[in-house]
N, C-alpha and C positions, 0 to 999 in steps of 0.2 A: 952641319948638317943636322935635320934630325931625322930617326928612323923613329916609327910607332909597331908595334908587336903584340903581337895575340891578338885579333880581333879578326869578327865575322864581316866581311865584303860582299856588299853590295854596289858594283861598281857603276851602274847607270847603264849599261846598256844591256847586261847581260840577267834572264829569268833564274837567277838562283844566289845563293849567298854561298861563299868562298871562306870554309873556315880556316882557321890557323894564316889569314894573312897578314902581311906587313907593309907597309911605306915606306919609302925613304923620301925626305923633304930636302931641298938644297936651299940655301941660302937665298934668294929670289921666290921663295916660296912654290918652287913646280917639282913634280913627280917626277925623282930617278931611276927608283925601282919600287915596284909593286909586284911581290910575288908571295907562296906560298912554305911555310916551314918557316926556318934560320935562316938570316939578312945573311948574305956572302961576307960583307962587310959592313962594318957599323964605326961609323965616327962619329964623339959628342955626344948627345942627347940622342937616350931611349926614350921612351915612352909608352909602359906597357896597359895597352884597353881592358886586358884584364876579359879579354872573350865577350864586349860586347859589340852590336852592331854600328856600321863605319856606311855611311852611304854619300851621296854628292852633297853640296850644298843646293839649296830651292833655288830654283831660279823662276821669278813671277813675270809673265811677260806682258803685262797690262795693270799700269799703276797711276795715280794721281797724285805724285808728291805734294803738288798744291794746295788738296781739300782737306781740312778735317772732318773725319767722316760723325763728328759726335754734334759742332755747331751747324752743320749743314752748311754753312756761310759759301754762297758760288761768286757774289759780285761784290764790286768795289772794292776788295783786296788790293794792296799798298804788295812792289815789288819786297818790300821786306817782311809784310808777314809772310808772304808764299816761303819767301824762302828762309826766315824762322820757321816755316809749319815743314817745309822739306828735309829742312837738317832735322828736325825731331821726329819723322814718319823714316826716316833712311836708318837712325837709331834704334825705332823700334822692328822695324823690318831685319836687323843685322841678328836683335837680339830672341828674335824670331826663327833665326836658323835660312832668312833669304838672303843669300847673298851676292844675285846680282838681279837684277830689277831690268825691266823695258817702260822706260813713262812713255803715258802713251797721251801727253796735250798737255802743255804748259803755259800759264801766264810768263807775259814779260822772259820767256825762255828761260827760266831759273833752270830746269833741269837740265840743258845745255852746257849753261855758266858751272853748274856743279859738278858735271862731269868733265870739263876743261880743269876744272880747279884736282879733280880725281888724277887726273894724264900728269898736271904737274908733283904730282905727291903733296899736295898741300892739303887733301881732304881723307882718311883713310877710309874701310868699312866697305857697305853693302854697294856697289859697283852699278853707274846708269848707264846705260842707253840713252839716248835723247833724242825725241821728237820733237823739243820746241813747240812753238801756238800750230794749234793744228788749222787746217782749211777749212774753211766751213760757205754757206753762205749768208748773204747777208738776210738778217734772221732765222738765220738756219741752227740747230745743235750744234753749240760751241761758240754761239756770238754773244757771249756775257760778255757783261759789261765789267771792267775792271778799272784800278786805279784810283786813288783816294775821291778824285773830282771826276770818274770816270770817265778818262781821257781816251781810253784804250778799251781793245774786248783780247777776250781769252783768247781767243782765234784772226788768222787771216781771214778778212772777210774777202772772199773768191764771188766775182759775178762776169767771170769772164776767162776765156781762154790766157790770155796775155799775163790776168792780174797771176792767175796762178803759178807760168810759169816765171816771174818775177817771184814769188812767194818761196816756192821751193828754192828756188838758188839766194835768198834771203838768209833761210835754215841753213840749206849748204853750206853759205858764207861760213857761218857763227859755227857751224860744229855737228850740226844733227845727222844721223845714222838711219834714223829712221823717218818717214811722212807720215805726219797720220792726215785721214782724207775722211772727212762727213760724208757720207752717201748717203743718210738714211737721215730721217730726225727719231728724236731717243725718248727712252720716259722722264731723263729729266729737265727736256725743255719746257717751256709753258706754251712753244708759241706753233706747234708739231705734231704729227704722228710717228709711230713708229716704220711706219708702211709709206710715208710720206719720200718721194726722193728728193735730192737736195742737187749737190754737184750735178753738174748734169755730161752726157756720153763722153763731149769732147775735153771739158775739165781736168775729169776721170784721167783722160788717157794722155793729156799734160803732165799732171802731177808724177805718172809712171814713166811716162817717158824719161823726161827730165830726172827720176830721183836714181832710174837704171844707168841711166851714162855717166851717175857719179857715185857707182856702188852704194846707195843707198834701198833702205827695203820701202815699201809701202803697206802699212793697214789702214785697213779701209773700217770706219763704223758702218755697218752695214747689217741691220735689224729685221726690215722689208726685205722680201723676197724680190721683187722689183730692183732696190737697191744694189741686193747680193746679185743677181744678174749682171747687174751695168759692171759691179766691180770685178767680176773673176772676165768681163770678156774688154774691161781697162789691163787685164794683166798683175793686179795688184799678189802681193805675199801673201798674205793674211787676210782672214773674216773676222772681224771682232763681232761678239756674241751673235751674230749669222743666224735670229730666234725663227727666222720662217724660210731658213733654208731647206732645200727639196733634195729627189731623192738625183735628180739629175745634176744638181750641182753639185752635191754630195759625189757623183763620180768624178764628175771632172774635177774635181778639187783632188779626188786621189791618185788622179790620171796625170795631173800637171804639178803634184808638191805643193799643193793651196796650203797652207796653215789654218787651221781655225781656232781659234779662242774665245771660245763661251763667255766667261764669267760668271758663271751661272750663282756664282753668292752674292751679286750685285740683286740677283733677282729674289734671291733668298730673303736678302738680309731684311730688303725693300718688306715685303712679305712680315717676318717673322715680328718686325719693331719700326715698321714706319705709320703704322694709322694710329692716328691723331695728333702725329709729330712735322710729320712733314703735307706740302700742299698735296688738296685732294685727286689733284690730276695727275699727278705722281703714282697716288694705289692706286686709281682708275686703269691707267695703263697700265701699269703692272698685273694687276689681276686681269686685265683682256690676253696677256702673253705668255703669262708663266707657264700652264699645262704645256700649251705648242709647244715652247721654248726647250722643257725638258724632253718633251717626248723629239721635238728631233736634233737635239742635240745625241741622242739615245741613235737614233738612227746614222743620223753620220759618225758615231762610234764605230755603227755596225758593218758599214760600208767601208771602215777602214783608212776614213780621213786621219791624218794624223793633228792630234786634238791637244793644243797647249792649256798650262796650268797659266791664267793669266785671273787675278778676281776684280778686277775695276777697283781697286783698293784709295779710298778716298771720299764714295761715294755715302748715301745718307747709312750709315750705323754698319759699313762694312771697313774693318776695322784693316790697319796693319799688322796686329800680334796675330791672328787666328785665322785670317783670311786665307791665306796660301793650303792650311792645312784643312782647311772646311769645306774649301774647293777642291782638294784628291778627297775626301768622303764627301762630296754628292755626286765625283765623277762615281765612286764605288757604291753609291746609293743609287745607280741608272742600272749597276749589273755591270760594272765594266773592271777588270780584277786587279790587285793593286798594283801589280806587274803595267801593266796597260795603263795604269792613270801616274805612278811615279816618275813613265818617260817624259810624258807630260810637264814637268819639273826639271827634267835632267836633259836626256839626249835630244828629242822634241825639240823641246826649249828651245838648247843652243843651236840646235838647227837652226830654227828661226831666224835666232837675233845674228847667224852667223860669227861667232863665238867659238865654236864647236871645236876651232882647231884646239883652245886652253883650257874650254870650263864643259861642263854636260857629264863629264865622265869623269872617274877615276882610273889615271892611264898614264905612264911614263909621258913627262913632256908634259904632261898640263898642271894647272895650279891646281893647289891643295885647298879646296873648299870644300869641306866633307862637317858630316854630324854626327856626333857617337850615340845611340840609342840604345835604352834597354832591351826592347823586343821587335824581332824581326818586320820589316815594315814590307817586306813582300807576304807576309799573313798578317798584317791589317795595316790601312795605312796612318790609325788611329798610333802607329807606335812614333809617328815623325811630331808627332802633336805634344811630346812629354816636354812639359814646362822646365826640367831640370837639364835636359840634353844639353850637351857639351858642343860648340859651335868652333871652328874654325877656319880661319881664313885667311889661304897664304901658309898654311902650317902654323899659322901664332892663333892659340886661343883666345877667344872673345871673352873680353871678361867683362 
């Protein structure tokens, strides 16, 4: 048992700092007592946090562990190279304070395989909720050629409802917890536009039907308005990016508890660093959408849609060190309060991943994943970007 005393707590749920708090953590890394003042019983180790601020570990709900945001190499990657890159990215995320991620598309199902090692206790650190290979049409967003000899593609190539059903079942068999569907084109694919619809209504419906009958969620890469609408009609759990979401769709999402994961940092990173370094088609598409993107996400916030922090980490110049905290800053740059922004990486993110029974807030019975900060994150989300913050995973200090 370890008891942490003399801390100022943001628990990830309430819009306040609770002064003079304490937290007791058992040998399994779970919180057994969270309170104010002096703990009634203290066993073994006591850690005095000296009046610093404590908040839950960050959850990033949209990453691509397989990608290197510096080299921007997308194709002809071997499984060994992807695994090597993923392990490096996981280590980077942990030391940035990101204690849980949802990976949203990984060639060779490497995210599923690493998550299995975590369940077996062989791989510590930032935990993964895996999606495996995404579902994309032939020639669509996600049809990237992979393997040293080009023997496979990043995604399952889906051109019928039957192919969708089989692919979802294959991911389920391997251990996926989420199914990623590519409903529209994207900025990073050369053959389409962001408002292209790709998977059909029938294919999308089958993906949701199969996933929901097997306790999996469905995340839809949906940038254009029509693709967003098809996704919502199919019953997906989250819209990823949502560049051209409209007011009626935002209202539907609010009423039906559909989450929005905008990944603003992907757009911002290309805008800041990409000119002359990545293909022109990416720059051109990004320039076309960026103003509408930020305006529409602000509208969705104002409508009361649950907005979740995801960064699309791994896309060009969109790294794993600062991306999560940059996304928080982009949220507040839209006029969103620090509290609303932080819900996107704590409570709301855990709800989307369906891990909120054990993660996302600092309460009795949940895992002790938390950050120790010098400044108050409810006053400024930039406090979370502190480079020398302490990071605890299941009650153990990350070295």
